[in-house]
C-alpha positions as CSV (number, residue, x, y, z in Angstrom):
1,X,-59.4,-44.2,40.0
2,X,-62.7,-43.3,38.1
3,X,-66.2,-42.7,39.3
4,X,-69.2,-43.3,36.8
5,X,-72.7,-42.3,37.4
6,X,-75.8,-43.0,35.5
7,X,-76.5,-40.4,32.5
8,X,-80.3,-40.3,33.5
9,X,-79.6,-37.5,36.0
10,X,-77.0,-35.0,36.7
11,X,-75.5,-35.9,39.8
12,X,-73.9,-33.4,42.2
13,X,-71.1,-35.7,43.8
14,X,-69.5,-34.1,46.9
15,X,-66.5,-36.1,47.5
16,X,-65.4,-36.0,51.1
17,X,-61.7,-37.4,51.9
18,X,-60.5,-38.5,55.2
19,X,-56.9,-38.3,54.2
20,X,-53.9,-38.7,56.7
21,X,-52.3,-35.3,56.6
22,X,-54.6,-34.1,53.3
23,X,-57.5,-31.5,53.3
24,X,-61.1,-32.4,52.3
25,X,-61.6,-32.2,48.5
26,X,-64.9,-31.2,46.9
27,X,-65.5,-32.3,43.0
28,X,-67.6,-30.3,40.9
29,X,-70.8,-31.8,39.5
30,X,-70.3,-34.5,36.9
31,X,-72.6,-36.1,34.7
32,X,-70.5,-39.1,33.7
33,X,-67.0,-39.5,35.1
34,X,-64.5,-38.1,37.4
35,X,-60.6,-38.9,37.9
36,X,-59.3,-37.9,41.3
37,X,-55.5,-37.8,41.7
38,X,-54.5,-36.9,45.4
39,X,-50.9,-36.2,46.2
40,X,-49.7,-38.0,49.2
41,X,-51.6,-41.4,49.2
42,X,-50.7,-44.5,47.7
43,X,-54.0,-46.0,47.5
44,X,-57.8,-45.3,48.6
45,X,-60.5,-47.0,49.9
46,X,-63.9,-46.1,48.7
47,X,-67.2,-46.4,50.3
48,X,-70.5,-45.4,49.3
49,X,-72.4,-44.0,47.6
50,X,-74.9,-43.2,50.2
51,X,-78.6,-42.3,49.7
52,X,-77.5,-38.8,48.7
53,X,-74.5,-40.0,46.3
54,X,-72.2,-39.2,48.2
55,X,-68.8,-41.4,47.9
56,X,-66.0,-41.3,50.8
57,X,-62.4,-42.0,49.9
58,X,-60.1,-42.9,52.8
59,X,-56.3,-42.7,52.3
60,X,-54.7,-45.9,52.7
61,X,-50.7,-46.3,53.0
62,X,-50.0,-42.5,53.0
63,X,-46.6,-41.4,51.8
64,X,-44.9,-39.5,54.5
65,X,-41.5,-37.9,54.8
66,X,-38.4,-39.7,56.1
67,X,-37.6,-38.6,59.8
68,X,-34.4,-36.3,59.4
69,X,-31.3,-37.8,61.2
70,X,-30.4,-35.8,64.0
71,X,-27.2,-34.0,63.9
72,X,-24.5,-35.4,66.3
73,X,-23.7,-33.8,69.4
74,X,-20.4,-32.0,69.6
75,X,-18.2,-33.0,72.1
76,X,-17.7,-31.0,75.3
77,X,-14.5,-28.8,75.4
78,X,-12.3,-30.7,78.0
79,X,-12.0,-28.7,81.5
80,X,-8.8,-28.0,82.5
81,X,-7.4,-29.6,85.7
82,X,-7.7,-27.1,88.5
83,X,-4.8,-25.5,90.5
84,X,-4.1,-27.4,93.5
85,X,-4.9,-25.8,96.8
86,X,-4.4,-26.3,100.4
87,X,-1.3,-26.9,102.5
88,X,1.2,-29.2,101.6
89,X,2.9,-31.6,104.1
90,X,6.3,-33.3,103.4
91,X,7.5,-36.5,105.4
92,X,10.8,-36.2,107.1
93,X,10.6,-32.5,107.9
94,X,9.7,-30.7,111.3
95,X,7.3,-28.1,109.3
96,X,6.2,-27.6,105.6
97,X,5.7,-24.2,104.6
98,X,3.6,-24.1,101.6
99,X,3.7,-20.5,99.6
100,X,1.5,-19.8,96.4
101,X,3.5,-17.8,94.1
102,X,1.4,-15.7,91.8
103,X,2.5,-15.7,88.3
104,X,1.1,-12.2,88.0
105,X,-0.6,-10.1,85.6
106,X,1.6,-9.1,82.1
107,X,3.7,-6.6,82.6
108,X,3.8,-6.7,86.5
109,X,7.5,-7.4,86.5
110,X,9.2,-10.1,88.9
111,X,7.0,-11.6,91.6
112,X,9.1,-11.8,94.8
113,X,8.1,-13.3,98.3
114,X,9.8,-13.7,101.6
115,X,9.5,-16.7,103.7
116,X,9.5,-14.5,106.9
117,X,6.1,-13.7,106.0
118,X,5.1,-17.4,105.7
119,X,6.1,-18.8,108.9
120,X,9.8,-18.5,108.7
121,X,12.4,-21.1,107.7
122,X,14.0,-22.8,110.7
123,X,16.3,-25.8,110.7
124,X,14.7,-29.0,109.7
125,X,11.8,-27.4,107.7
126,X,11.0,-27.0,104.2
127,X,9.5,-24.3,102.0
128,X,7.3,-25.5,99.0
129,X,6.6,-22.8,96.4
130,X,3.7,-23.7,94.3
131,X,3.0,-21.8,90.9
132,X,1.3,-22.5,87.6
133,X,2.3,-22.0,84.1
134,X,0.1,-19.7,81.7
135,X,-1.8,-21.7,78.8
136,X,0.3,-19.4,76.4
137,X,4.1,-20.5,75.5
138,X,7.1,-18.4,74.9
139,X,10.6,-19.0,73.4
140,X,12.1,-16.9,75.8
141,X,13.7,-18.2,79.0
142,X,13.7,-16.7,82.5
143,X,14.6,-17.7,86.0
144,X,13.2,-18.6,89.5
145,X,15.7,-17.1,92.0
146,X,16.6,-17.3,95.6
147,X,18.6,-15.4,98.0
148,X,18.9,-15.3,102.0
149,X,17.3,-12.2,103.7
150,X,18.7,-12.6,106.8
151,X,22.2,-11.4,105.9
152,X,23.6,-12.6,109.2
153,X,22.9,-16.3,108.6
154,X,23.9,-17.0,104.8
155,X,23.3,-20.6,104.7
156,X,23.6,-23.2,101.6
157,X,20.3,-24.6,100.2
158,X,19.3,-27.5,98.3
159,X,16.6,-26.5,95.4
160,X,14.6,-28.4,93.1
161,X,12.3,-27.2,90.3
162,X,9.7,-30.2,90.2
163,X,6.3,-31.2,89.2
164,X,6.2,-33.2,92.4
165,X,5.9,-31.2,95.8
166,X,8.6,-32.3,98.5
167,X,10.5,-34.1,95.6
168,X,14.5,-33.4,95.2
169,X,14.6,-36.3,92.6
170,X,15.2,-34.6,89.1
171,X,14.5,-36.4,85.8
172,X,17.6,-35.2,83.7
173,X,16.8,-32.6,81.0
174,X,13.2,-31.7,82.3
175,X,13.7,-30.1,86.0
176,X,16.5,-28.3,87.7
177,X,18.4,-28.6,91.0
178,X,20.5,-26.4,92.7
179,X,22.8,-26.2,95.9
180,X,24.3,-23.1,96.9
181,X,24.0,-19.9,99.1
182,X,21.6,-18.8,96.5
183,X,20.0,-20.4,93.4
184,X,19.1,-19.7,89.9
185,X,16.8,-22.0,88.1
186,X,16.7,-21.3,84.3
187,X,13.3,-22.6,82.6
188,X,10.9,-22.1,79.6
189,X,7.4,-22.5,78.9
190,X,6.6,-24.9,75.9
191,X,10.5,-24.6,75.1
192,X,12.9,-27.5,73.9
193,X,16.2,-26.8,75.5
194,X,18.6,-29.5,76.3
195,X,20.0,-27.4,79.1
196,X,17.3,-25.7,81.0
197,X,14.2,-27.0,82.5
198,X,11.2,-27.3,79.9
199,X,8.0,-26.6,81.3
200,X,4.5,-27.3,79.9
201,X,1.6,-24.5,79.7
202,X,-1.2,-24.5,82.4
203,X,0.7,-26.9,84.6
204,X,1.6,-26.6,88.4
205,X,5.1,-27.0,89.7
206,X,6.8,-26.8,92.9
207,X,10.3,-25.2,93.8
208,X,11.3,-27.3,97.1
209,X,13.7,-25.8,99.1
210,X,15.6,-27.0,102.3
211,X,18.5,-25.8,104.4
212,X,20.6,-28.7,103.6
213,X,24.0,-29.4,102.0
214,X,24.9,-33.0,101.1
215,X,22.2,-34.2,103.6
216,X,23.7,-31.8,106.4
217,X,21.6,-29.0,107.8
218,X,22.9,-25.6,107.4
219,X,20.7,-23.5,109.5
220,X,21.6,-22.9,113.4
221,X,19.1,-24.2,116.0
222,X,16.5,-21.5,116.8
223,X,17.2,-19.2,114.1
224,X,15.0,-18.2,111.0
225,X,16.9,-18.5,107.8
226,X,14.9,-16.8,105.6
227,X,15.4,-15.9,102.0
228,X,13.7,-13.9,99.1
229,X,12.2,-16.0,96.2
230,X,11.8,-14.6,92.9
231,X,9.8,-15.4,89.8
232,X,10.7,-14.0,86.5
233,X,8.5,-14.5,83.6
234,X,9.6,-15.4,80.1
235,X,9.1,-12.5,77.4
236,X,5.4,-12.4,76.4
237,X,4.1,-14.3,79.4
């Protein structure tokens, strides 16, 4: 844009700009013409000159910077399912003894409990031992075992290692069952054996025990047929 003034006088033209986001600009006195280029404006609206010779330029259609696209919000890390707590109640039994078996700190060795310290183990009752595998895995195998602690009453037991409390139904190749005076359930965590139980990491499992053989009670009435139950951890877990 060019601004022309009469050569009859030297005009001190002060140009004030009302620009969106642009500072005011003062142009040195000119006698004939001036050319102004203001970055950030596509076009101008001119008003004036006033009685003092001032010309006002208003920015029209200012060029604006594009609004940046916000970065996508990252998906939150899934929260693992909490370990089940509270007592288990199994139907068809006179009492259910729920025992939480700690996995134990690394290097702590085998973790052993005695049913005598958890309400006993009488005829018609069931013991449900609950434990949760760690988040890591191992190629090694270990065992969960049990043996009577009251040597005067060695009784047959029916035992299952299952992901369901109270259940003695065993999906082939995934969980284990045992019937005998003692039991040894071999398992691994994150393994792929065709013979032993393959447990998943960060998962709760149950060792369900009843004093029965082929559906017949094996514990004498009025006697607590207690037993030791021991968890051995796979190497590295």
